[in-house]
C-alpha positions as CSV (number, residue, x, y, z in Angstrom):
1,L,-3.4,18.0,-4.9
2,L,-4.8,14.8,-6.4
3,L,-3.1,15.8,-9.7
4,S,0.3,16.2,-7.9
5,L,-0.2,12.8,-6.1
6,A,-0.8,11.1,-9.3
7,L,2.3,12.5,-10.7
8,T,4.2,11.3,-7.8
9,C,3.0,7.8,-8.0
10,S,2.1,7.6,-11.8
11,S,3.2,4.2,-13.3
12,L,2.5,5.2,-16.8
13,G,5.2,4.8,-19.4
14,V,7.5,2.3,-17.5
15,P,9.1,-0.5,-19.6
16,M,8.3,-4.0,-18.4
17,E,12.1,-4.4,-17.4
18,E,11.6,-1.4,-14.8
19,T,8.5,-2.8,-13.3
20,A,10.1,-4.5,-10.2
21,T,12.3,-1.2,-9.8
22,K,9.2,1.0,-10.1
23,K,7.3,-1.2,-7.6
24,S,10.0,-0.8,-4.9
25,S,10.1,3.1,-5.6
26,L,6.2,3.2,-5.2
27,I,6.6,1.3,-2.0
28,R,9.3,3.5,-0.7
29,T,7.3,6.7,-1.6
30,A,4.2,5.2,0.2
31,M,6.1,4.4,3.4
32,E,7.7,7.8,3.4
33,A,4.2,9.3,2.8
34,L,2.6,7.3,5.7
35,S,5.3,8.2,8.1
36,K,4.7,12.0,7.2
37,G,1.0,11.6,8.0
38,N,0.3,12.0,4.2
39,Y,-2.3,9.0,3.8
40,A,-3.9,10.0,0.6
41,E,-0.5,9.8,-1.1
42,A,0.3,6.4,0.6
43,I,-2.9,4.9,-0.4
44,L,-2.4,6.0,-4.0
45,C,1.2,4.9,-4.2
46,S,0.5,1.5,-2.6
47,K,-2.6,0.9,-5.0
48,H,0.0,1.7,-7.9
49,A,2.3,-0.9,-6.7
50,L,-0.4,-3.3,-6.2
51,K,-1.5,-2.6,-10.1
52,Q,2.1,-3.8,-10.7
53,D,2.0,-6.7,-8.4
54,R,-1.3,-7.6,-6.7
55,R,0.5,-9.9,-4.3
56,S,3.0,-7.3,-2.8
57,Y,2.8,-8.0,0.8
58,D,4.4,-4.6,1.6
59,A,1.9,-2.6,-0.5
60,L,-0.9,-4.3,1.3
61,I,0.5,-3.7,4.7
62,I,1.3,-0.1,3.7
63,L,-2.3,0.3,2.0
64,G,-4.0,-1.1,5.3
65,K,-2.0,1.2,7.4
66,A,-3.0,4.4,5.4
67,L,-6.5,3.4,5.3
68,F,-6.7,2.9,8.8
69,F,-5.1,6.2,9.9
70,S,-7.5,7.7,7.6
71,K,-10.3,6.5,9.5
72,Q,-11.5,4.1,6.6
73,L,-11.4,1.3,9.0
74,D,-13.8,-1.1,7.0
75,Q,-11.7,-0.5,3.7
76,A,-8.3,-1.1,6.0
77,E,-9.3,-4.7,6.9
78,I,-9.6,-5.9,3.2
79,P,-5.6,-5.5,2.5
80,Y,-4.8,-6.7,5.7
81,K,-6.8,-9.9,5.2
82,R,-5.1,-10.2,1.7
83,A,-1.7,-9.9,3.2
84,A,-2.4,-12.4,6.1
85,E,-3.6,-14.8,3.4
86,L,-0.4,-14.2,1.3
87,N,2.0,-14.7,4.4
88,P,0.4,-16.2,7.4
89,D,3.3,-16.5,9.3
90,D,4.0,-12.7,9.2
91,V,2.3,-11.2,12.4
92,R,1.8,-7.5,11.0
93,A,-1.4,-8.2,9.2
94,W,-2.8,-10.6,11.9
95,R,-2.3,-8.1,14.8
96,V,-4.6,-5.6,13.1
97,I,-7.3,-8.3,12.3
98,K,-7.3,-9.8,15.8
99,K,-7.6,-6.3,17.4
100,K,-10.6,-5.6,15.3
101,K,-12.7,-8.5,16.3
């Protein structure tokens, strides 16, 4: 299962000019996986997207949600806090952080 997830989300061999497109594709795949309840794939894809752009707000939010729904609550708080720092005006991350307190 992990091998198939790695193949789905693998960012190996991507030319530099395709990085933005690849990141968008990884985020789309992570969102689809999240909506289907496949949290392991959503976590893996969002982490791959963050390797390409560690400041990707959407990848951080998806990672936080996937970790939260997979019952990794302490780990979920980390990407939500990073997202809130990057974009303090967007309430998606703040809602989760405030609920946890």
